[in-house]
N, CA, C and O atoms as a GROMACS GRO file, in nm:
protein
  376
    1MET      N    1   7.409  11.482   7.680
    1MET     CA    2   7.504  11.452   7.785
    1MET      C    3   7.609  11.563   7.786
    1MET      O    4   7.665  11.596   7.682
    2ASP      N    5   7.634  11.619   7.904
    2ASP     CA    6   7.732  11.727   7.911
    2ASP      C    7   7.874  11.671   7.924
    2ASP      O    8   7.892  11.550   7.937
    3ILE      N    9   7.973  11.758   7.920
    3ILE     CA   10   8.114  11.717   7.922
    3ILE      C   11   8.151  11.645   8.051
    3ILE      O   12   8.222  11.544   8.049
    4ALA      N   13   8.102  11.697   8.166
    4ALA     CA   14   8.132  11.633   8.294
    4ALA      C   15   8.078  11.491   8.299
    4ALA      O   16   8.145  11.399   8.346
    5MET      N   17   7.958  11.473   8.250
    5MET     CA   18   7.897  11.340   8.248
    5MET      C   19   7.974  11.248   8.154
    5MET      O   20   7.994  11.131   8.186
    6SER      N   21   8.018  11.298   8.040
    6SER     CA   22   8.095  11.220   7.944
    6SER      C   23   8.226  11.173   8.007
    6SER      O   24   8.267  11.058   7.990
    7ARG      N   25   8.292  11.262   8.080
    7ARG     CA   26   8.418  11.226   8.146
    7ARG      C   27   8.393  11.119   8.251
    7ARG      O   28   8.474  11.026   8.265
    8SER      N   29   8.284  11.130   8.324
    8SER     CA   30   8.252  11.031   8.426
    8SER      C   31   8.231  10.893   8.363
    8SER      O   32   8.276  10.792   8.417
    9VAL      N   33   8.162  10.891   8.250
    9VAL     CA   34   8.138  10.765   8.181
    9VAL      C   35   8.270  10.704   8.135
    9VAL      O   36   8.289  10.583   8.148
   10VAL      N   37   8.361  10.785   8.083
   10VAL     CA   38   8.491  10.737   8.037
   10VAL      C   39   8.572  10.683   8.155
   10VAL      O   40   8.636  10.578   8.143
   11VAL      N   41   8.571  10.753   8.268
   11VAL     CA   42   8.645  10.708   8.386
   11VAL      C   43   8.590  10.574   8.436
   11VAL      O   44   8.667  10.483   8.465
   12VAL      N   45   8.460  10.564   8.446
   12VAL     CA   46   8.398  10.439   8.492
   12VAL      C   47   8.430  10.325   8.395
   12VAL      O   48   8.462  10.215   8.439
   13ALA      N   49   8.423  10.349   8.268
   13ALA     CA   50   8.455  10.246   8.168
   13ALA      C   51   8.601  10.203   8.181
   13ALA      O   52   8.633  10.084   8.172
   14GLY      N   53   8.690  10.300   8.203
   14GLY     CA   54   8.831  10.269   8.221
   14GLY      C   55   8.855  10.184   8.345
   14GLY      O   56   8.935  10.090   8.341
   15LEU      N   57   8.787  10.215   8.454
   15LEU     CA   58   8.800  10.135   8.576
   15LEU      C   59   8.749   9.993   8.556
   15LEU      O   60   8.808   9.898   8.608
   16LEU      N   61   8.642   9.978   8.482
   16LEU     CA   62   8.590   9.845   8.455
   16LEU      C   63   8.691   9.761   8.377
   16LEU      O   64   8.707   9.642   8.404
   17VAL      N   65   8.758   9.823   8.282
   17VAL     CA   66   8.860   9.751   8.206
   17VAL      C   67   8.973   9.708   8.297
   17VAL      O   68   9.018   9.594   8.290
   18VAL      N   69   9.020   9.798   8.383
   18VAL     CA   70   9.130   9.766   8.476
   18VAL      C   71   9.088   9.654   8.570
   18VAL      O   72   9.166   9.562   8.595
   19LEU      N   73   8.969   9.662   8.622
   19LEU     CA   74   8.923   9.561   8.716
   19LEU      C   75   8.906   9.424   8.652
   19LEU      O   76   8.925   9.322   8.719
   20THR      N   77   8.871   9.418   8.526
   20THR     CA   78   8.854   9.289   8.461
   20THR      C   79   8.985   9.233   8.408
   20THR      O   80   8.998   9.111   8.394
   21VAL      N   81   9.083   9.317   8.378
   21VAL     CA   82   9.211   9.270   8.326
   21VAL      C   83   9.305   9.230   8.439
   21VAL      O   84   9.376   9.131   8.426
   22SER      N   85   9.307   9.302   8.548
   22SER     CA   86   9.401   9.279   8.656
   22SER      C   87   9.397   9.138   8.714
   22SER      O   88   9.503   9.079   8.733
   23PRO      N   89   9.279   9.081   8.744
   23PRO     CA   90   9.279   8.946   8.798
   23PRO      C   91   9.341   8.843   8.703
   23PRO      O   92   9.410   8.752   8.747
   24ALA      N   93   9.317   8.858   8.576
   24ALA     CA   94   9.376   8.765   8.479
   24ALA      C   95   9.527   8.776   8.480
   24ALA      O   96   9.597   8.675   8.473
   25ARG      N   97   9.577   8.898   8.488
   25ARG     CA   98   9.722   8.917   8.490
   25ARG      C   99   9.781   8.862   8.618
   25ARG      O  100   9.889   8.802   8.617
   26ALA      N  101   9.710   8.881   8.730
   26ALA     CA  102   9.758   8.828   8.858
   26ALA      C  103   9.762   8.676   8.853
   26ALA      O  104   9.856   8.615   8.904
   27ASP      N  105   9.660   8.614   8.792
   27ASP     CA  106   9.658   8.468   8.779
   27ASP      C  107   9.775   8.420   8.693
   27ASP      O  108   9.836   8.318   8.725
   28ALA      N  109   9.805   8.491   8.585
   28ALA     CA  110   9.916   8.454   8.499
   28ALA      C  111  10.047   8.462   8.575
   28ALA      O  112  10.131   8.374   8.564
   29ARG      N  113  10.064   8.569   8.653
   29ARG     CA  114  10.188   8.583   8.730
   29ARG      C  115  10.199   8.473   8.834
   29ARG      O  116  10.308   8.419   8.856
   30SER      N  117  10.090   8.438   8.898
   30SER     CA  118  10.092   8.331   8.998
   30SER      C  119  10.132   8.198   8.933
   30SER      O  120  10.214   8.123   8.987
   31GLU      N  121  10.073   8.170   8.818
   31GLU     CA  122  10.107   8.046   8.748
   31GLU      C  123  10.254   8.047   8.706
   31GLU      O  124  10.323   7.946   8.719
   32ALA      N  125  10.301   8.160   8.655
   32ALA     CA  126  10.441   8.171   8.613
   32ALA      C  127  10.535   8.152   8.731
   32ALA      O  128  10.639   8.087   8.718
   33LYS      N  129  10.500   8.206   8.846
   33LYS     CA  130  10.584   8.189   8.966
   33LYS      C  131  10.593   8.043   9.007
   33LYS      O  132  10.699   7.996   9.048
   34ILE      N  133  10.483   7.971   8.997
   34ILE     CA  134  10.483   7.828   9.030
   34ILE      C  135  10.576   7.753   8.934
   34ILE      O  136  10.653   7.667   8.977
   35LEU      N  137  10.566   7.785   8.806
   35LEU     CA  138  10.652   7.720   8.707
   35LEU      C  139  10.800   7.752   8.732
   35LEU      O  140  10.885   7.664   8.721
   36VAL      N  141  10.830   7.878   8.765
   36VAL     CA  142  10.968   7.917   8.792
   36VAL      C  143  11.020   7.845   8.916
   36VAL      O  144  11.133   7.795   8.916
   37LYS      N  145  10.940   7.839   9.020
   37LYS     CA  146  10.983   7.770   9.142
   37LYS      C  147  11.015   7.624   9.113
   37LYS      O  148  11.117   7.571   9.158
   38PHE      N  149  10.927   7.558   9.037
   38PHE     CA  150  10.952   7.419   9.002
   38PHE      C  151  11.080   7.408   8.917
   38PHE      O  152  11.160   7.317   8.937
   39GLY      N  153  11.096   7.501   8.824
   39GLY     CA  154  11.217   7.501   8.741
   39GLY      C  155  11.344   7.515   8.824
   39GLY      O  156  11.444   7.448   8.798
   40ILE      N  157  11.339   7.601   8.924
   40ILE     CA  158  11.455   7.618   9.012
   40ILE      C  159  11.481   7.489   9.090
   40ILE      O  160  11.596   7.447   9.104
   41ASP      N  161  11.374   7.428   9.139
   41ASP     CA  162  11.390   7.302   9.215
   41ASP      C  163  11.457   7.194   9.131
   41ASP      O  164  11.549   7.128   9.179
   42VAL      N  165  11.412   7.176   9.007
   42VAL     CA  166  11.473   7.071   8.924
   42VAL      C  167  11.613   7.110   8.879
   42VAL      O  168  11.699   7.023   8.863
   43ALA      N  169  11.637   7.238   8.859
   43ALA     CA  170  11.771   7.283   8.820
   43ALA      C  171  11.872   7.254   8.932
   43ALA      O  172  11.987   7.219   8.905
   44GLN      N  173  11.828   7.268   9.056
   44GLN     CA  174  11.916   7.239   9.169
   44GLN      C  175  11.956   7.091   9.175
   44GLN      O  176  12.052   7.055   9.242
   45HIS      N  177  11.881   7.008   9.105
   45HIS     CA  178  11.915   6.867   9.095
   45HIS      C  179  11.984   6.834   8.963
   45HIS      O  180  12.001   6.718   8.928
   46GLY      N  181  12.022   6.938   8.890
   46GLY     CA  182  12.095   6.919   8.765
   46GLY      C  183  12.008   6.885   8.645
   46GLY      O  184  12.060   6.847   8.540
   47LEU      N  185  11.877   6.898   8.659
   47LEU     CA  186  11.786   6.864   8.549
   47LEU      C  187  11.757   6.989   8.466
   47LEU      O  188  11.647   7.045   8.470
   48TRP      N  189  11.857   7.031   8.392
   48TRP     CA  190  11.849   7.159   8.321
   48TRP      C  191  11.751   7.159   8.205
   48TRP      O  192  11.690   7.262   8.176
   49ARG      N  193  11.734   7.046   8.138
   49ARG     CA  194  11.636   7.042   8.029
   49ARG      C  195  11.495   7.063   8.082
   49ARG      O  196  11.416   7.138   8.025
   50GLU      N  197  11.464   6.995   8.192
   50GLU     CA  198  11.332   7.011   8.254
   50GLU      C  199  11.314   7.154   8.303
   50GLU      O  200  11.207   7.214   8.286
   51ALA      N  201  11.418   7.210   8.364
   51ALA     CA  202  11.412   7.347   8.412
   51ALA      C  203  11.387   7.443   8.296
   51ALA      O  204  11.306   7.536   8.307
   52THR      N  205  11.456   7.420   8.185
   52THR     CA  206  11.438   7.504   8.066
   52THR      C  207  11.294   7.502   8.020
   52THR      O  208  11.237   7.607   7.987
   53GLU      N  209  11.234   7.386   8.016
   53GLU     CA  210  11.095   7.375   7.972
   53GLU      C  211  11.001   7.451   8.066
   53GLU      O  212  10.908   7.518   8.021
   54ARG      N  213  11.026   7.440   8.195
   54ARG     CA  214  10.941   7.512   8.292
   54ARG      C  215  10.956   7.664   8.276
   54ARG      O  216  10.858   7.737   8.278
   55PHE      N  217  11.079   7.709   8.259
   55PHE     CA  218  11.102   7.853   8.242
   55PHE      C  219  11.040   7.902   8.111
   55PHE      O  220  10.985   8.012   8.107
   56LYS      N  221  11.049   7.823   8.006
   56LYS     CA  222  10.985   7.860   7.878
   56LYS      C  223  10.834   7.875   7.896
   56LYS      O  224  10.773   7.970   7.848
   57ARG      N  225  10.775   7.777   7.966
   57ARG     CA  226  10.630   7.784   7.990
   57ARG      C  227  10.595   7.908   8.072
   57ARG      O  228  10.493   7.972   8.047
   58ALA      N  229  10.679   7.940   8.170
   58ALA     CA  230  10.653   8.058   8.253
   58ALA      C  231  10.657   8.186   8.169
   58ALA      O  232  10.575   8.275   8.189
   59THR      N  233  10.751   8.194   8.074
   59THR     CA  234  10.758   8.314   7.989
   59THR      C  235  10.640   8.320   7.893
   59THR      O  236  10.598   8.429   7.854
   60ALA      N  237  10.588   8.205   7.854
   60ALA     CA  238  10.471   8.203   7.766
   60ALA      C  239  10.346   8.247   7.842
   60ALA      O  240  10.261   8.317   7.787
   61VAL      N  241  10.335   8.205   7.966
   61VAL     CA  242  10.220   8.240   8.049
   61VAL      C  243  10.221   8.389   8.085
   61VAL      O  244  10.118   8.456   8.081
   62ASP      N  245  10.341   8.439   8.120
   62ASP     CA  246  10.355   8.579   8.160
   62ASP      C  247  10.481   8.637   8.095
   62ASP      O  248  10.588   8.637   8.156
   63PRO      N  249  10.468   8.687   7.972
   63PRO     CA  250  10.584   8.737   7.898
   63PRO      C  251  10.656   8.856   7.963
   63PRO      O  252  10.767   8.889   7.923
   64LYS      N  253  10.595   8.919   8.061
   64LYS     CA  254  10.658   9.035   8.127
   64LYS      C  255  10.727   8.997   8.258
   64LYS      O  256  10.771   9.085   8.331
   65TYR      N  257  10.738   8.869   8.288
   65TYR     CA  258  10.796   8.821   8.413
   65TYR      C  259  10.948   8.804   8.394
   65TYR      O  260  10.994   8.701   8.347
   66ALA      N  261  11.022   8.907   8.432
   66ALA     CA  262  11.167   8.912   8.408
   66ALA      C  263  11.242   8.798   8.473
   66ALA      O  264  11.339   8.747   8.416
   67GLU      N  265  11.200   8.756   8.592
   67GLU     CA  266  11.269   8.647   8.660
   67GLU      C  267  11.264   8.518   8.578
   67GLU      O  268  11.362   8.443   8.575
   68ALA      N  269  11.152   8.493   8.513
   68ALA     CA  270  11.141   8.373   8.430
   68ALA      C  271  11.240   8.381   8.313
   68ALA      O  272  11.307   8.283   8.282
   69TRP      N  273  11.247   8.497   8.250
   69TRP     CA  274  11.342   8.514   8.138
   69TRP      C  275  11.486   8.498   8.187
   69TRP      O  276  11.567   8.433   8.121
   70ASN      N  277  11.517   8.557   8.303
   70ASN     CA  278  11.652   8.548   8.358
   70ASN      C  279  11.689   8.402   8.386
   70ASN      O  280  11.799   8.357   8.352
   71ASN      N  281  11.598   8.328   8.449
   71ASN     CA  282  11.626   8.189   8.481
   71ASN      C  283  11.638   8.104   8.355
   71ASN      O  284  11.718   8.010   8.350
   72LEU      N  285  11.560   8.137   8.253
   72LEU     CA  286  11.572   8.067   8.125
   72LEU      C  287  11.710   8.092   8.066
   72LEU      O  288  11.772   8.000   8.011
   73ALA      N  289  11.759   8.213   8.075
   73ALA     CA  290  11.893   8.244   8.024
   73ALA      C  291  11.999   8.164   8.099
   73ALA      O  292  12.093   8.112   8.038
   74ILE      N  293  11.986   8.154   8.230
   74ILE     CA  294  12.080   8.074   8.309
   74ILE      C  295  12.076   7.928   8.265
   74ILE      O  296  12.180   7.864   8.252
   75ALA      N  297  11.957   7.877   8.241
   75ALA     CA  298  11.943   7.739   8.196
   75ALA      C  299  12.012   7.718   8.062
   75ALA      O  300  12.077   7.616   8.040
   76TYR      N  301  11.996   7.814   7.972
   76TYR     CA  302  12.066   7.803   7.844
   76TYR      C  303  12.217   7.802   7.864
   76TYR      O  304  12.288   7.724   7.801
   77GLU      N  305  12.267   7.888   7.952
   77GLU     CA  306  12.411   7.889   7.981
   77GLU      C  307  12.457   7.753   8.032
   77GLU      O  308  12.560   7.701   7.988
   78GLN      N  309  12.382   7.697   8.124
   78GLN     CA  310  12.419   7.570   8.184
   78GLN      C  311  12.421   7.456   8.083
   78GLN      O  312  12.489   7.355   8.102
   79GLN      N  313  12.345   7.474   7.975
   79GLN     CA  314  12.341   7.370   7.871
   79GLN      C  315  12.436   7.402   7.756
   79GLN      O  316  12.433   7.335   7.652
   80GLY      N  317  12.519   7.504   7.774
   80GLY     CA  318  12.620   7.536   7.673
   80GLY      C  319  12.566   7.608   7.550
   80GLY      O  320  12.616   7.587   7.440
   81ASP      N  321  12.466   7.692   7.568
   81ASP     CA  322  12.406   7.767   7.457
   81ASP      C  323  12.415   7.917   7.486
   81ASP      O  324  12.316   7.981   7.522
   82PRO      N  325  12.536   7.973   7.470
   82PRO     CA  326  12.556   8.114   7.506
   82PRO      C  327  12.478   8.213   7.419
   82PRO      O  328  12.441   8.320   7.466
   83ASP      N  329  12.454   8.179   7.293
   83ASP     CA  330  12.379   8.270   7.206
   83ASP      C  331  12.235   8.285   7.253
   83ASP      O  332  12.182   8.396   7.262
   84SER      N  333  12.171   8.172   7.283
   84SER     CA  334  12.034   8.178   7.335
   84SER      C  335  12.032   8.247   7.471
   84SER      O  336  11.939   8.323   7.501
   85ALA      N  337  12.133   8.222   7.552
   85ALA     CA  338  12.140   8.286   7.684
   85ALA      C  339  12.147   8.437   7.670
   85ALA      O  340  12.075   8.510   7.739
   86ARG      N  341  12.231   8.485   7.582
   86ARG     CA  342  12.246   8.630   7.561
   86ARG      C  343  12.115   8.692   7.514
   86ARG      O  344  12.072   8.794   7.566
   87ASP      N  345  12.052   8.630   7.415
   87ASP     CA  346  11.925   8.681   7.365
   87ASP      C  347  11.818   8.683   7.476
   87ASP      O  348  11.739   8.777   7.485
   88THR      N  349  11.819   8.580   7.558
   88THR     CA  350  11.719   8.570   7.664
   88THR      C  351  11.747   8.669   7.776
   88THR      O  352  11.653   8.724   7.833
   89TYR      N  353  11.873   8.692   7.808
   89TYR     CA  354  11.906   8.796   7.908
   89TYR      C  355  11.854   8.933   7.860
   89TYR      O  356  11.803   9.012   7.939
   90GLU      N  357  11.868   8.958   7.732
   90GLU     CA  358  11.819   9.086   7.676
   90GLU      C  359  11.667   9.098   7.692
   90GLU      O  360  11.616   9.206   7.720
   91LYS      N  361  11.596   8.987   7.676
   91LYS     CA  362  11.451   8.989   7.697
   91LYS      C  363  11.419   9.015   7.845
   91LYS      O  364  11.324   9.085   7.876
   92ALA      N  365  11.499   8.959   7.933
   92ALA     CA  366  11.478   8.982   8.077
   92ALA      C  367  11.496   9.129   8.111
   92ALA      O  368  11.423   9.183   8.194
   93ILE      N  369  11.592   9.192   8.050
   93ILE     CA  370  11.618   9.334   8.076
   93ILE      C  371  11.503   9.420   8.025
   93ILE      O  372  11.462   9.516   8.091
   94ARG      N  373  11.450   9.385   7.906
   94ARG     CA  374  11.338   9.462   7.851
   94ARG      C  375  11.216   9.445   7.936
   94ARG      O  376  11.111   9.502   7.906
   0.00000   0.00000   0.00000
């Protein structure tokens, strides 16, 4: 196998990995968005414990979803837990 053929094989293999990983990540983000939306809805009714649980689940499903981390931090603030809020805001920034 020559170098050009080897590169083609590597490129195709890389594309296959991207194509198989992307749908799973998209599904995780969709699920996390649903959890965040529900969390916001219950928070608007003052149900901060329930909102916190939804936001926690959203961060577990999609750890890179900054909005979920941010909303979790707000929920901690609303429940009088500034230390957890600060730590969680930092995760949202990262």
